[in-house]
C-alpha positions in Angstrom: 119.7 87.0 109.5 116.0 86.8 108.6 114.8 84.4 106.0 114.0 86.5 102.9 110.8 84.5 102.5 109.6 85.7 105.9 110.2 89.4 105.3 106.9 91.1 104.5 106.8 92.5 100.9 105.7 96.1 100.5 102.1 96.5 99.6 102.4 99.0 96.7 98.7 99.7 96.5 98.7 100.9 100.1 101.8 102.9 99.7 100.4 104.6 96.6 97.1 105.3 98.4 99.0 106.9 101.3 101.2 108.9 99.0 98.4 110.2 96.9 96.3 111.1 100.0 99.4 112.8 101.6 99.9 114.9 98.6 96.3 116.1 98.6 96.3 116.7 102.4 99.6 118.7 102.2 98.4 120.8 99.4 95.2 121.6 101.2 97.2 122.6 104.3 99.5 124.8 102.3 96.5 126.5 100.7 95.0 127.3 104.1 98.3 128.6 105.4 98.5 131.0 102.5 94.9 132.0 102.9 95.4 132.7 106.7 99.0 134.0 107.0 100.5 135.2 110.2 103.7 136.9 111.2 106.4 135.7 113.6 105.2 136.2 117.2 101.5 136.0 116.3 99.0 133.3 117.1 99.1 130.9 114.1 95.4 130.7 113.3 95.9 128.7 110.2 97.8 125.9 111.9 95.4 125.9 114.8 92.4 125.7 112.4 94.1 123.0 110.3 94.9 120.8 113.3 91.5 121.2 115.0 89.5 120.6 111.8 91.8 117.6 111.0 91.1 116.1 114.4 87.4 116.6 113.9 87.6 114.8 110.5 89.7 112.0 112.1 86.9 111.5 114.7 84.3 111.4 111.9 86.4 109.0 109.8 87.0 106.6 112.7 83.3 106.5 113.6 82.4 105.8 110.0 85.1 103.1 109.6 84.1 101.3 112.8 80.4 101.5 111.9 80.9 99.8 108.5 80.9 96.1 108.5 83.6 95.7 105.8 85.3 99.0 105.0 87.3 99.2 101.8 90.9 98.1 102.3 92.5 101.3 101.0 90.1 103.8 102.5 91.8 104.2 105.9 95.3 104.5 104.4 94.1 107.0 101.8 91.9 109.2 104.0 93.4 108.7 107.5 97.1 108.2 107.0 97.3 110.0 103.7 95.0 113.0 103.5 94.5 113.7 107.2 98.1 112.8 108.0 99.3 115.2 105.3 96.8 117.8 106.3 97.5 118.0 110.0 100.9 119.1 111.2 102.5 118.5 114.6 105.9 119.8 113.4 104.6 123.2 112.4 102.6 123.5 115.6 105.7 122.7 117.7 107.9 125.1 115.7 105.3 127.9 116.0 105.0 127.3 119.7 108.7 127.6 120.1 108.8 130.7 117.9 106.2 132.4 120.1 108.1 131.6 123.3 111.5 132.6 121.9 110.2 135.9 120.4 109.0 137.2 123.7 105.4 135.9 123.6 105.5 133.2 126.3 101.8 133.5 127.3 100.6 133.4 123.7 102.9 130.4 123.2 101.5 128.6 126.2 97.9 129.5 125.1 98.6 128.2 121.6 100.2 125.0 122.9 97.6 124.1 125.4 94.7 125.5 123.4 95.6 123.4 120.4 95.8 120.2 122.4 92.5 120.8 124.2 90.6 121.9 121.1 92.0 118.9 119.1 91.0 116.4 121.7 87.5 118.0 121.9 87.3 117.9 118.1 88.1 114.2 117.8 85.6 113.4 120.5 82.9 115.6 119.0 83.5 114.3 115.4 83.3 110.7 116.6 80.3 111.2 118.9 78.2 113.3 116.4 79.0 110.9 113.6 78.0 107.8 115.7 74.8 109.5 116.7 73.9 110.3 113.1 75.0 107.0 111.6 72.9 104.9 114.1 
């Protein structure tokens, strides 16, 4: 049994920062999904746009945080884990991909699955590279 003194104590300020950011990110994602609705069997443009824009912002954030000598301690948990973690959604992406495949749209499902991954990776790279070039 672990010594109670050696067990790390929760850092409540970090947990609050993550929770507050997650609430904001999730509300933003919900708003965009309402603004850009889709029916079953259709390409989920809102989730695609959310995940790709979130990845772009993750690239920007990581470039900014690594360019700063001493970033604020709660900035990454609030913005990265909280807001962008709540904003982007792998579970919805996976569910919508499965829905496309099981409702008779296997090629759209495959395009959605592969297109999201490719666009997200390009977005992270672009966000990071452009921000690094601008911040120099």
